[in-house]
C-alpha positions as a Markdown table, in Angstrom:
| # | Residue | x | y | z |
|---|---|---|---|---|
| 1 | Unk | -103.0 | 48.4 | 20.3 |
| 2 | Unk | -104.5 | 48.5 | 23.8 |
| 3 | Unk | -101.8 | 48.4 | 26.5 |
| 4 | Unk | -103.5 | 46.0 | 29.0 |
| 5 | Unk | -100.5 | 45.2 | 31.1 |
| 6 | Unk | -101.6 | 41.8 | 32.2 |
| 7 | Unk | -102.0 | 40.7 | 28.6 |
| 8 | Unk | -99.0 | 42.5 | 27.0 |
| 9 | Unk | -95.4 | 41.4 | 27.0 |
| 10 | Unk | -93.0 | 44.3 | 27.0 |
| 11 | Unk | -89.6 | 44.0 | 25.4 |
| 12 | Unk | -86.8 | 46.5 | 26.2 |
| 13 | Unk | -84.4 | 46.7 | 23.3 |
| 14 | Unk | -84.9 | 46.3 | 19.6 |
| 15 | Unk | -81.8 | 44.4 | 18.6 |
| 16 | Unk | -81.7 | 40.9 | 17.2 |
| 17 | Unk | -82.8 | 39.3 | 20.5 |
| 18 | Unk | -85.6 | 41.8 | 21.0 |
| 19 | Unk | -86.8 | 41.6 | 17.4 |
| 20 | Unk | -86.8 | 37.8 | 17.5 |
| 21 | Unk | -88.7 | 37.8 | 20.8 |
| 22 | Unk | -91.3 | 40.2 | 19.6 |
| 23 | Unk | -91.9 | 38.0 | 16.5 |
| 24 | Unk | -92.2 | 34.8 | 18.4 |
| 25 | Unk | -94.6 | 36.3 | 20.9 |
| 26 | Unk | -96.9 | 37.7 | 18.2 |
| 27 | Unk | -96.8 | 34.5 | 16.2 |
| 28 | Unk | -98.1 | 32.8 | 19.3 |
| 29 | Unk | -101.1 | 35.1 | 19.4 |
| 30 | Unk | -100.0 | 37.4 | 22.3 |
| 31 | Unk | -99.7 | 41.2 | 22.2 |
| 32 | Unk | -96.2 | 42.7 | 22.6 |
| 33 | Unk | -94.7 | 46.2 | 22.9 |
| 34 | Unk | -91.1 | 46.6 | 21.9 |
| 35 | Unk | -89.3 | 49.6 | 23.3 |
| 36 | Unk | -86.3 | 50.9 | 21.5 |
| 37 | Unk | -84.4 | 54.1 | 22.4 |
| 38 | Unk | -82.9 | 54.6 | 18.9 |
| 39 | Unk | -83.0 | 57.0 | 17.1 |
| 40 | Unk | -84.1 | 59.3 | 19.9 |
| 41 | Unk | -81.2 | 58.2 | 22.0 |
| 42 | Unk | -78.3 | 57.0 | 19.7 |
| 43 | Unk | -75.5 | 54.7 | 20.8 |
| 44 | Unk | -71.7 | 54.9 | 20.0 |
| 45 | Unk | -71.9 | 52.1 | 17.5 |
| 46 | Unk | -75.3 | 52.1 | 15.8 |
| 47 | Unk | -75.9 | 54.2 | 12.7 |
| 48 | Unk | -79.7 | 53.9 | 12.2 |
| 49 | Unk | -82.9 | 53.6 | 14.0 |
| 50 | Unk | -83.7 | 50.2 | 12.4 |
| 51 | Unk | -84.5 | 47.2 | 14.5 |
| 52 | Unk | -81.9 | 44.4 | 14.4 |
| 53 | Unk | -79.2 | 46.6 | 13.1 |
| 54 | Unk | -75.9 | 44.7 | 12.5 |
| 55 | Unk | -73.0 | 46.6 | 14.0 |
| 56 | Unk | -69.7 | 44.6 | 14.1 |
| 57 | Unk | -70.0 | 42.2 | 11.1 |
| 58 | Unk | -72.5 | 41.1 | 8.5 |
| 59 | Unk | -71.7 | 37.5 | 9.0 |
| 60 | Unk | -73.8 | 34.9 | 11.0 |
| 61 | Unk | -70.8 | 32.6 | 10.7 |
| 62 | Unk | -70.9 | 29.0 | 9.5 |
| 63 | Unk | -74.1 | 27.7 | 7.9 |
| 64 | Unk | -72.8 | 24.1 | 8.1 |
| 65 | Unk | -75.4 | 22.3 | 10.2 |
| 66 | Unk | -73.6 | 19.0 | 10.1 |
| 67 | Unk | -70.2 | 19.9 | 11.6 |
| 68 | Unk | -70.5 | 23.3 | 13.1 |
| 69 | Unk | -72.5 | 24.2 | 16.2 |
| 70 | Unk | -73.6 | 27.7 | 15.0 |
| 71 | Unk | -74.7 | 26.1 | 11.7 |
| 72 | Unk | -76.8 | 23.6 | 13.7 |
| 73 | Unk | -78.3 | 26.5 | 15.7 |
| 74 | Unk | -79.2 | 28.1 | 12.3 |
| 75 | Unk | -81.1 | 25.0 | 11.4 |
| 76 | Unk | -82.9 | 24.7 | 14.7 |
| 77 | Unk | -84.0 | 28.3 | 14.6 |
| 78 | Unk | -85.3 | 27.9 | 11.1 |
| 79 | Unk | -87.4 | 25.1 | 12.3 |
| 80 | Unk | -88.8 | 27.4 | 15.0 |
| 81 | Unk | -89.7 | 30.1 | 12.4 |
| 82 | Unk | -87.0 | 32.5 | 13.4 |
| 83 | Unk | -87.5 | 35.9 | 11.8 |
| 84 | Unk | -83.8 | 36.6 | 12.1 |
| 85 | Unk | -82.8 | 33.4 | 10.1 |
| 86 | Unk | -85.7 | 33.8 | 7.7 |
| 87 | Unk | -84.7 | 37.4 | 6.9 |
| 88 | Unk | -81.0 | 36.4 | 6.7 |
| 89 | Unk | -81.8 | 33.7 | 4.2 |
| 90 | Unk | -83.7 | 36.3 | 2.0 |
| 91 | Unk | -80.8 | 38.8 | 2.0 |
| 92 | Unk | -77.7 | 36.6 | 2.1 |
| 93 | Unk | -74.6 | 37.5 | 0.2 |
| 94 | Unk | -71.8 | 35.1 | -1.0 |
| 95 | Unk | -69.5 | 34.1 | 1.9 |
| 96 | Unk | -68.2 | 30.7 | 1.2 |
| 97 | Unk | -69.6 | 28.3 | 3.8 |
| 98 | Unk | -70.8 | 31.1 | 6.0 |
| 99 | Unk | -74.2 | 32.9 | 6.2 |
| 100 | Unk | -73.6 | 36.6 | 5.6 |
| 101 | Unk | -76.1 | 39.2 | 4.7 |
| 102 | Unk | -76.6 | 42.6 | 3.1 |
| 103 | Unk | -76.8 | 44.4 | 6.5 |
| 104 | Unk | -79.0 | 47.3 | 5.3 |
| 105 | Unk | -81.5 | 45.2 | 3.5 |
| 106 | Unk | -81.5 | 42.7 | 6.4 |
| 107 | Unk | -82.2 | 45.2 | 9.2 |
| 108 | Unk | -84.7 | 47.2 | 7.0 |
| 109 | Unk | -86.7 | 44.0 | 6.3 |
| 110 | Unk | -86.8 | 42.9 | 9.9 |
| 111 | Unk | -88.0 | 46.4 | 10.9 |
| 112 | Unk | -90.7 | 46.3 | 8.3 |
| 113 | Unk | -91.9 | 42.8 | 9.4 |
| 114 | Unk | -92.1 | 43.8 | 13.1 |
| 115 | Unk | -93.8 | 47.2 | 12.4 |
| 116 | Unk | -96.4 | 45.6 | 10.2 |
| 117 | Unk | -97.5 | 42.8 | 12.5 |
| 118 | Unk | -100.9 | 43.7 | 14.0 |
| 119 | Unk | -100.0 | 42.3 | 17.5 |
| 120 | Unk | -96.7 | 44.3 | 17.8 |
| 121 | Unk | -96.3 | 48.0 | 18.7 |
| 122 | Unk | -93.0 | 49.7 | 18.5 |
| 123 | Unk | -92.4 | 52.4 | 21.1 |
| 124 | Unk | -89.4 | 54.8 | 20.7 |
| 125 | Unk | -87.6 | 56.3 | 23.7 |
| 126 | Unk | -85.1 | 55.4 | 26.4 |
| 127 | Unk | -86.1 | 53.3 | 29.4 |
| 128 | Unk | -84.5 | 55.3 | 32.1 |
| 129 | Unk | -84.5 | 52.8 | 34.9 |
| 130 | Unk | -86.3 | 49.6 | 35.5 |
| 131 | Unk | -89.6 | 49.0 | 33.7 |
| 132 | Unk | -92.8 | 50.1 | 35.6 |
| 133 | Unk | -94.0 | 47.7 | 38.3 |
| 134 | Unk | -97.4 | 47.4 | 36.5 |
| 135 | Unk | -95.7 | 45.6 | 33.7 |
| 136 | Unk | -96.1 | 42.0 | 34.7 |
| 137 | Unk | -94.1 | 40.4 | 31.8 |
| 138 | Unk | -90.9 | 42.0 | 30.6 |
| 139 | Unk | -88.0 | 40.8 | 28.5 |
| 140 | Unk | -84.8 | 43.0 | 28.7 |
| 141 | Unk | -82.7 | 42.6 | 25.5 |
| 142 | Unk | -80.7 | 45.8 | 25.6 |
| 143 | Unk | -77.6 | 44.0 | 24.6 |
| 144 | Unk | -74.0 | 45.3 | 24.7 |
| 145 | Unk | -74.9 | 48.9 | 24.6 |
| 146 | Unk | -77.4 | 49.0 | 27.5 |
| 147 | Unk | -77.9 | 52.6 | 28.5 |
| 148 | Unk | -76.2 | 53.8 | 31.6 |
| 149 | Unk | -79.4 | 54.6 | 33.5 |
| 150 | Unk | -80.8 | 51.1 | 32.9 |
| 151 | Unk | -77.5 | 49.4 | 33.6 |
| 152 | Unk | -77.3 | 51.2 | 37.0 |
| 153 | Unk | -80.8 | 50.2 | 37.8 |
| 154 | Unk | -80.1 | 46.6 | 37.1 |
| 155 | Unk | -76.9 | 46.8 | 39.2 |
| 156 | Unk | -78.9 | 48.3 | 42.1 |
| 157 | Unk | -81.5 | 45.6 | 41.9 |
| 158 | Unk | -79.1 | 42.7 | 41.7 |
| 159 | Unk | -76.6 | 44.1 | 44.2 |
| 160 | Unk | -73.8 | 43.3 | 41.8 |
| 161 | Unk | -71.9 | 45.3 | 39.2 |
| 162 | Unk | -72.2 | 44.5 | 35.6 |
| 163 | Unk | -69.3 | 42.9 | 33.9 |
| 164 | Unk | -68.1 | 44.4 | 30.6 |
| 165 | Unk | -65.7 | 44.0 | 27.7 |
| 166 | Unk | -65.0 | 45.9 | 24.5 |
| 167 | Unk | -66.3 | 45.0 | 21.0 |
| 168 | Unk | -64.4 | 46.3 | 18.0 |
| 169 | Unk | -65.7 | 47.0 | 14.5 |
| 170 | Unk | -63.9 | 46.1 | 11.3 |
| 171 | Unk | -63.6 | 48.6 | 8.4 |
| 172 | Unk | -65.5 | 48.3 | 5.1 |
| 173 | Unk | -63.9 | 48.9 | 1.7 |
| 174 | Unk | -65.4 | 49.9 | -1.7 |
| 175 | Unk | -64.7 | 47.0 | -4.0 |
| 176 | Unk | -63.9 | 49.3 | -7.0 |
| 177 | Unk | -61.0 | 50.8 | -5.1 |
| 178 | Unk | -59.2 | 47.4 | -4.7 |
| 179 | Unk | -56.3 | 46.6 | -7.1 |
| 180 | Unk | -57.1 | 43.2 | -8.7 |
| 181 | Unk | -53.7 | 43.0 | -10.4 |
| 182 | Unk | -52.6 | 42.1 | -6.9 |
| 183 | Unk | -55.7 | 40.8 | -5.1 |
| 184 | Unk | -57.8 | 37.9 | -6.3 |
| 185 | Unk | -61.1 | 36.1 | -5.5 |
| 186 | Unk | -61.0 | 32.8 | -3.7 |
| 187 | Unk | -62.6 | 31.1 | -0.7 |
| 188 | Unk | -60.2 | 29.1 | 1.5 |
| 189 | Unk | -59.8 | 25.7 | 0.0 |
| 190 | Unk | -62.3 | 26.8 | -2.7 |
| 191 | Unk | -65.1 | 26.1 | -0.2 |
| 192 | Unk | -68.6 | 27.1 | -1.3 |
| 193 | Unk | -72.3 | 26.5 | -0.6 |
| 194 | Unk | -75.5 | 26.8 | -2.6 |
| 195 | Unk | -73.8 | 26.1 | -5.9 |
| 196 | Unk | -71.2 | 28.9 | -5.5 |
| 197 | Unk | -67.9 | 29.1 | -7.3 |
| 198 | Unk | -65.5 | 29.0 | -4.4 |
| 199 | Unk | -64.6 | 32.7 | -4.9 |
| 200 | Unk | -66.4 | 34.5 | -2.2 |
| 201 | Unk | -63.5 | 36.3 | -0.6 |
| 202 | Unk | -61.1 | 38.9 | -1.9 |
| 203 | Unk | -57.5 | 38.1 | -0.9 |
| 204 | Unk | -54.6 | 40.5 | -0.5 |
| 205 | Unk | -51.2 | 38.8 | -0.2 |
| 206 | Unk | -48.2 | 39.8 | 1.8 |
| 207 | Unk | -44.6 | 38.6 | 1.7 |
| 208 | Unk | -42.7 | 38.3 | 4.9 |
| 209 | Unk | -41.1 | 41.8 | 4.8 |
| 210 | Unk | -44.5 | 43.4 | 4.1 |
| 211 | Unk | -46.2 | 41.4 | 6.9 |
| 212 | Unk | -43.5 | 42.2 | 9.5 |
| 213 | Unk | -43.7 | 45.9 | 8.6 |
| 214 | Unk | -47.4 | 45.8 | 8.9 |
| 215 | Unk | -47.2 | 44.2 | 12.4 |
| 216 | Unk | -44.8 | 46.9 | 13.5 |
| 217 | Unk | -47.2 | 49.6 | 12.2 |
| 218 | Unk | -50.2 | 48.0 | 14.0 |
| 219 | Unk | -48.3 | 47.9 | 17.3 |
| 220 | Unk | -46.9 | 51.4 | 17.1 |
| 221 | Unk | -50.0 | 53.1 | 15.5 |
| 222 | Unk | -52.0 | 55.7 | 17.4 |
| 223 | Unk | -55.0 | 54.1 | 19.2 |
| 224 | Unk | -58.2 | 55.7 | 20.4 |
| 225 | Unk | -58.1 | 56.9 | 24.0 |
| 226 | Unk | -60.4 | 55.3 | 26.5 |
| 227 | Unk | -62.7 | 57.2 | 28.9 |
| 228 | Unk | -62.0 | 56.8 | 32.6 |
| 229 | Unk | -64.9 | 54.4 | 33.0 |
| 230 | Unk | -63.6 | 52.2 | 30.2 |
| 231 | Unk | -59.9 | 51.9 | 31.1 |
| 232 | Unk | -60.2 | 48.7 | 33.1 |
| 233 | Unk | -62.6 | 46.9 | 30.9 |
| 234 | Unk | -61.3 | 43.6 | 29.4 |
| 235 | Unk | -61.6 | 42.5 | 25.8 |
| 236 | Unk | -63.6 | 39.4 | 24.8 |
| 237 | Unk | -61.2 | 36.9 | 23.5 |
| 238 | Unk | -63.4 | 36.1 | 20.5 |
| 239 | Unk | -63.4 | 39.7 | 19.2 |
| 240 | Unk | -59.9 | 41.1 | 19.9 |
| 241 | Unk | -58.8 | 44.2 | 18.0 |
| 242 | Unk | -56.2 | 43.3 | 15.4 |
| 243 | Unk | -53.5 | 45.4 | 17.0 |
| 244 | Unk | -54.0 | 43.6 | 20.3 |
| 245 | Unk | -53.6 | 40.3 | 18.6 |
| 246 | Unk | -50.4 | 41.7 | 16.9 |
| 247 | Unk | -49.0 | 42.7 | 20.3 |
| 248 | Unk | -49.2 | 39.1 | 21.5 |
| 249 | Unk | -46.5 | 38.1 | 19.0 |
| 250 | Unk | -45.5 | 38.8 | 15.4 |
| 251 | Unk | -46.9 | 35.5 | 14.1 |
| 252 | Unk | -50.3 | 35.6 | 15.9 |
| 253 | Unk | -52.0 | 37.1 | 12.8 |
| 254 | Unk | -50.2 | 34.9 | 10.3 |
| 255 | Unk | -51.6 | 31.8 | 12.2 |
| 256 | Unk | -55.0 | 33.5 | 12.8 |
| 257 | Unk | -57.2 | 35.7 | 10.6 |
| 258 | Unk | -54.3 | 36.4 | 8.1 |
| 259 | Unk | -53.3 | 32.8 | 7.7 |
| 260 | Unk | -52.4 | 32.0 | 4.0 |
| 261 | Unk | -53.5 | 28.3 | 4.0 |
| 262 | Unk | -55.9 | 27.0 | 1.4 |
| 263 | Unk | -55.2 | 29.9 | -1.0 |
| 264 | Unk | -53.3 | 30.2 | -4.3 |
| 265 | Unk | -52.5 | 33.5 | -5.8 |
| 266 | Unk | -53.3 | 33.3 | -9.6 |
| 267 | Unk | -51.4 | 36.5 | -10.1 |
| 268 | Unk | -48.2 | 34.8 | -8.9 |
| 269 | Unk | -48.9 | 31.1 | -8.4 |
| 270 | Unk | -45.3 | 30.1 | -7.9 |
| 271 | Unk | -45.0 | 32.2 | -4.7 |
| 272 | Unk | -46.9 | 31.3 | -1.6 |
| 273 | Unk | -48.0 | 34.3 | 0.4 |
| 274 | Unk | -46.6 | 34.7 | 3.9 |
| 275 | Unk | -49.9 | 36.2 | 5.1 |
| 276 | Unk | -53.3 | 37.2 | 3.5 |
| 277 | Unk | -55.8 | 39.9 | 4.3 |
| 278 | Unk | -59.3 | 38.6 | 3.4 |
| 279 | Unk | -62.3 | 40.7 | 2.6 |
| 280 | Unk | -65.9 | 39.4 | 2.7 |
| 281 | Unk | -68.8 | 40.7 | 0.7 |
| 282 | Unk | -70.9 | 43.1 | 2.8 |
| 283 | Unk | -73.9 | 44.0 | 0.6 |
| 284 | Unk | -76.0 | 42.3 | -2.0 |
| 285 | Unk | -74.7 | 44.5 | -4.8 |
| 286 | Unk | -71.2 | 43.3 | -4.1 |
| 287 | Unk | -69.9 | 46.8 | -4.0 |
| 288 | Unk | -68.7 | 46.7 | -0.3 |
| 289 | Unk | -66.3 | 44.3 | 1.4 |
| 290 | Unk | -65.4 | 44.1 | 5.0 |
| 291 | Unk | -61.9 | 43.3 | 6.2 |
| 292 | Unk | -62.2 | 40.0 | 8.0 |
| 293 | Unk | -60.7 | 40.0 | 11.5 |
| 294 | Unk | -59.6 | 43.6 | 11.2 |
| 295 | Unk | -61.7 | 44.9 | 14.1 |
| 296 | Unk | -59.7 | 47.8 | 15.5 |
| 297 | Unk | -59.2 | 50.6 | 17.9 |
| 298 | Unk | -56.7 | 52.5 | 15.8 |
| 299 | Unk | -57.6 | 56.1 | 15.1 |
| 300 | Unk | -59.2 | 56.8 | 11.7 |
| 301 | Unk | -56.1 | 58.4 | 10.3 |
| 302 | Unk | -53.9 | 55.5 | 11.3 |
| 303 | Unk | -56.4 | 53.0 | 9.9 |
| 304 | Unk | -56.1 | 54.7 | 6.5 |
| 305 | Unk | -52.4 | 54.9 | 6.6 |
| 306 | Unk | -51.7 | 51.4 | 7.9 |
| 307 | Unk | -54.3 | 49.4 | 6.0 |
| 308 | Unk | -53.3 | 51.1 | 2.7 |
| 309 | Unk | -49.9 | 49.4 | 3.1 |
| 310 | Unk | -51.6 | 46.1 | 2.4 |
| 311 | Unk | -50.9 | 45.0 | -1.2 |
| 312 | Unk | -54.1 | 45.6 | -3.2 |
| 313 | Unk | -55.4 | 48.2 | -0.8 |
| 314 | Unk | -53.0 | 51.0 | -1.6 |
| 315 | Unk | -55.8 | 53.2 | -3.0 |
| 316 | Unk | -58.6 | 51.7 | -0.8 |
| 317 | Unk | -61.7 | 53.9 | -0.4 |
| 318 | Unk | -63.3 | 53.1 | 3.0 |
| 319 | Unk | -67.0 | 53.1 | 3.3 |
| 320 | Unk | -66.7 | 52.8 | 7.0 |
| 321 | Unk | -63.7 | 52.8 | 9.3 |
| 322 | Unk | -63.3 | 50.6 | 12.3 |
| 323 | Unk | -64.4 | 51.6 | 15.8 |
| 324 | Unk | -64.8 | 50.3 | 19.3 |
| 325 | Unk | -67.5 | 50.2 | 21.9 |
| 326 | Unk | -68.2 | 48.8 | 25.4 |
| 327 | Unk | -70.2 | 45.7 | 25.8 |
| 328 | Unk | -72.0 | 45.0 | 29.1 |
| 329 | Unk | -73.3 | 41.6 | 30.3 |
| 330 | Unk | -74.5 | 39.9 | 33.4 |
| 331 | Unk | -73.3 | 37.0 | 35.5 |
| 332 | Unk | -76.3 | 35.1 | 34.3 |
| 333 | Unk | -75.7 | 31.7 | 35.8 |
| 334 | Unk | -75.9 | 33.4 | 39.2 |
| 335 | Unk | -78.6 | 35.9 | 38.5 |
| 336 | Unk | -81.1 | 34.1 | 36.2 |
| 337 | Unk | -83.2 | 31.0 | 36.7 |
| 338 | Unk | -83.6 | 28.3 | 34.0 |
| 339 | Unk | -86.3 | 30.3 | 32.3 |
| 340 | Unk | -84.2 | 33.4 | 32.0 |
| 341 | Unk | -86.1 | 35.1 | 34.8 |
| 342 | Unk | -84.2 | 37.4 | 37.2 |
| 343 | Unk | -84.3 | 35.5 | 40.5 |
| 344 | Unk | -84.8 | 38.6 | 42.6 |
| 345 | Unk | -87.6 | 39.9 | 40.4 |
| 346 | Unk | -89.1 | 37.1 | 38.2 |
| 347 | Unk | -91.3 | 39.4 | 36.2 |
| 348 | Unk | -88.1 | 40.5 | 34.5 |
| 349 | Unk | -86.5 | 38.2 | 31.9 |
| 350 | Unk | -83.3 | 38.8 | 30.1 |
| 351 | Unk | -82.2 | 37.6 | 26.7 |
| 352 | Unk | -79.5 | 38.3 | 24.1 |
| 353 | Unk | -75.9 | 39.5 | 24.6 |
| 354 | Unk | -76.7 | 41.0 | 28.0 |
| 355 | Unk | -76.9 | 37.5 | 29.3 |
| 356 | Unk | -73.4 | 36.7 | 28.3 |
| 357 | Unk | -74.0 | 34.8 | 25.1 |
| 358 | Unk | -71.8 | 36.1 | 22.2 |
| 359 | Unk | -72.9 | 36.4 | 18.6 |
| 360 | Unk | -75.8 | 37.5 | 16.5 |
| 361 | Unk | -77.4 | 34.1 | 16.2 |
| 362 | Unk | -76.9 | 33.2 | 19.9 |
| 363 | Unk | -78.4 | 36.5 | 20.9 |
| 364 | Unk | -81.5 | 35.9 | 18.7 |
| 365 | Unk | -81.8 | 32.3 | 19.9 |
| 366 | Unk | -82.1 | 33.4 | 23.6 |
| 367 | Unk | -84.7 | 36.0 | 22.5 |
| 368 | Unk | -86.7 | 33.2 | 20.9 |
| 369 | Unk | -86.6 | 31.1 | 24.1 |
| 370 | Unk | -87.4 | 34.0 | 26.4 |
| 371 | Unk | -90.4 | 34.8 | 24.3 |
| 372 | Unk | -91.8 | 31.4 | 24.5 |
| 373 | Unk | -91.2 | 31.2 | 28.2 |
| 374 | Unk | -93.1 | 34.5 | 28.7 |
| 375 | Unk | -96.0 | 33.3 | 26.5 |
| 376 | Unk | -96.2 | 30.1 | 28.5 |
| 377 | Unk | -96.6 | 32.2 | 31.7 |
| 378 | Unk | -99.4 | 34.3 | 30.2 |
| 379 | Unk | -101.3 | 31.3 | 28.7 |
| 380 | Unk | -100.7 | 29.3 | 31.9 |
| 381 | Unk | -99.1 | 26.7 | 29.7 |
| 382 | Unk | -95.5 | 26.4 | 30.8 |
| 383 | Unk | -93.0 | 26.2 | 28.0 |
| 384 | Unk | -90.8 | 23.1 | 28.2 |
| 385 | Unk | -87.2 | 24.2 | 27.3 |
| 386 | Unk | -85.5 | 22.3 | 24.4 |
| 387 | Unk | -83.3 | 19.4 | 25.4 |
| 388 | Unk | -79.7 | 20.2 | 26.4 |
| 389 | Unk | -78.5 | 18.0 | 23.6 |
| 390 | Unk | -79.7 | 20.6 | 21.1 |
| 391 | Unk | -77.9 | 23.8 | 20.2 |
| 392 | Unk | -80.8 | 25.9 | 21.6 |
| 393 | Unk | -80.8 | 23.8 | 24.8 |
| 394 | Unk | -77.1 | 23.8 | 25.3 |
| 395 | Unk | -76.9 | 27.6 | 24.9 |
| 396 | Unk | -79.7 | 28.1 | 27.4 |
| 397 | Unk | -78.1 | 25.7 | 29.9 |
| 398 | Unk | -74.7 | 27.5 | 29.6 |
| 399 | Unk | -76.1 | 31.0 | 30.5 |
| 400 | Unk | -78.4 | 29.6 | 33.3 |
| 401 | Unk | -76.7 | 26.6 | 34.8 |
| 402 | Unk | -73.7 | 25.3 | 33.0 |
| 403 | Unk | -71.1 | 28.0 | 33.4 |
| 404 | Unk | -68.9 | 28.6 | 36.4 |
| 405 | Unk | -70.2 | 31.8 | 38.1 |
| 406 | Unk | -66.7 | 32.8 | 39.2 |
| 407 | Unk | -65.2 | 32.8 | 35.7 |
| 408 | Unk | -68.3 | 33.4 | 33.6 |
| 409 | Unk | -67.4 | 35.1 | 30.2 |
| 410 | Unk | -69.3 | 35.6 | 26.9 |
| 411 | Unk | -69.5 | 32.4 | 24.9 |
| 412 | Unk | -70.4 | 31.4 | 21.3 |
| 413 | Unk | -72.4 | 28.2 | 20.9 |
| 414 | Unk | -70.0 | 25.3 | 20.4 |
| 415 | Unk | -70.1 | 21.6 | 20.8 |
| 416 | Unk | -68.2 | 21.9 | 24.0 |
| 417 | Unk | -71.4 | 23.1 | 25.6 |
| 418 | Unk | -73.3 | 19.9 | 24.6 |
| 419 | Unk | -73.6 | 16.9 | 26.9 |
| 420 | Unk | -70.9 | 14.4 | 26.0 |
| 421 | Unk | -71.5 | 11.6 | 23.4 |
| 422 | Unk | -71.6 | 8.1 | 24.7 |
| 423 | Unk | -71.5 | 6.2 | 21.4 |
| 424 | Unk | -68.6 | 4.7 | 19.4 |
| 425 | Unk | -68.1 | 4.3 | 15.7 |
| 426 | Unk | -68.5 | 1.0 | 13.8 |
| 427 | Unk | -65.0 | 0.0 | 14.7 |
| 428 | Unk | -65.7 | 0.4 | 18.4 |
| 429 | Unk | -63.5 | 3.5 | 18.7 |
| 430 | Unk | -64.4 | 6.8 | 20.3 |
| 431 | Unk | -65.7 | 9.4 | 17.9 |
| 432 | Unk | -63.3 | 12.1 | 16.9 |
| 433 | Unk | -63.0 | 15.1 | 14.5 |
| 434 | Unk | -65.7 | 15.4 | 11.8 |
| 435 | Unk | -67.3 | 12.1 | 12.8 |
| 436 | Unk | -67.8 | 13.4 | 16.4 |
| 437 | Unk | -69.3 | 16.7 | 15.2 |
| 438 | Unk | -71.7 | 15.0 | 12.9 |
| 439 | Unk | -72.8 | 12.7 | 15.8 |
| 440 | Unk | -73.6 | 15.8 | 17.9 |
| 441 | Unk | -75.7 | 17.2 | 15.1 |
| 442 | Unk | -77.5 | 14.0 | 14.4 |
| 443 | Unk | -78.4 | 13.6 | 18.1 |
| 444 | Unk | -79.5 | 17.2 | 18.3 |
| 445 | Unk | -81.8 | 16.9 | 15.2 |
| 446 | Unk | -83.4 | 13.8 | 16.6 |
| 447 | Unk | -84.0 | 15.3 | 20.0 |
| 448 | Unk | -85.2 | 18.6 | 18.7 |
| 449 | Unk | -87.8 | 17.0 | 16.4 |
| 450 | Unk | -89.1 | 14.8 | 19.2 |
| 451 | Unk | -89.4 | 17.8 | 21.4 |
| 452 | Unk | -91.2 | 19.8 | 18.8 |
| 453 | Unk | -93.6 | 17.0 | 18.2 |
| 454 | Unk | -94.7 | 17.4 | 21.8 |
| 455 | Unk | -96.1 | 20.8 | 20.8 |
| 456 | Unk | -95.1 | 22.7 | 24.0 |
| 457 | Unk | -97.0 | 25.8 | 22.7 |
| 458 | Unk | -99.2 | 25.8 | 19.6 |
| 459 | Unk | -98.2 | 28.5 | 17.2 |
| 460 | Unk | -100.8 | 30.8 | 15.7 |
| 461 | Unk | -100.9 | 30.5 | 11.9 |
């Protein structure tokens, strides 16, 4: 593909946001080059050179578009022909009400789609500094593991240091090494989607003594040592290592990721578990399961020792042990305009987790929007952003206008980011609970469809 810089959009970073952006740009008939440093320059967390590799989890979280904001975001992105959601749907694995995928098949399929598109070129190699000045349209989607050279260049350009936090990775267990005389299959409250059987999770029960011993082991277990440049980096509250949660109080896990509610042990139905470790299917074959909420910075040897004290996991064979990596993001509400352009150098757009959104789906969503903004610039047909009442619009608003710049932290999409509802129910009372969430979703669908009917940019078929 000819690299005519005035007609090509360059994307730096081949994660979920970069892959989504490349797909959207090409579908709109514009040439795009996606620059990914892996595998020539590996990271501390990735294991392959695939585009859109999933690192921390294989879950895209809730697929409930009626009462969950991320499920609503799924629906909106499907309507916008998201390659990330399209591929996730093709390679999903059972996960109750969540959308989880076979991570290898998912990333491999995204890579194949991107590489086979005639308007997309994939360039391998690290971007050591800011993109060349001759590149008029750039989207930086380097995400949580932005290379040091590029991070330093962005810091120099903006005059502000990048903020950072740690992301921890949960272990994965071979199913055939789990003891099912103790463990059992069940989704919480038997919840299921797509005609499932309500048995999408493996549950390992603990009594009170086992749980308290487990907490003591988590708190006293040997942890990985941080490098000097990592020591003062805070954690993101939405992805705390399990041992950090345990250190906040002995019951934190029992009321969090290890809560026993909605579960009945068929191996011992008369006894209610004090706590439960859940494992979620990680691949389409159903041979691998990841430990939900067990992201950790324990050393490998301590992970094996401590996690094998969980009933049902005494002989667990780990396909992957947990780990930890640094995540870098910008103070986007201060540095970016409403079209995700860097205020001090508008030829540069940013999207994905580097903007301070959190989550696979949110990252891809901002890649989708940044792509359409950039295409609008090239075609001299400005792209009208989606209404703030939609999941897409509320997320965009949060990272460009809606957040407090003095306290800005990574955020998942949630109904708290949406403009308030003004309506009341049929009894004249304020909407609450499930009814309130459904009202947010109903309004978002209506407004998104009306916005899409305006055809802000016509997609190439």
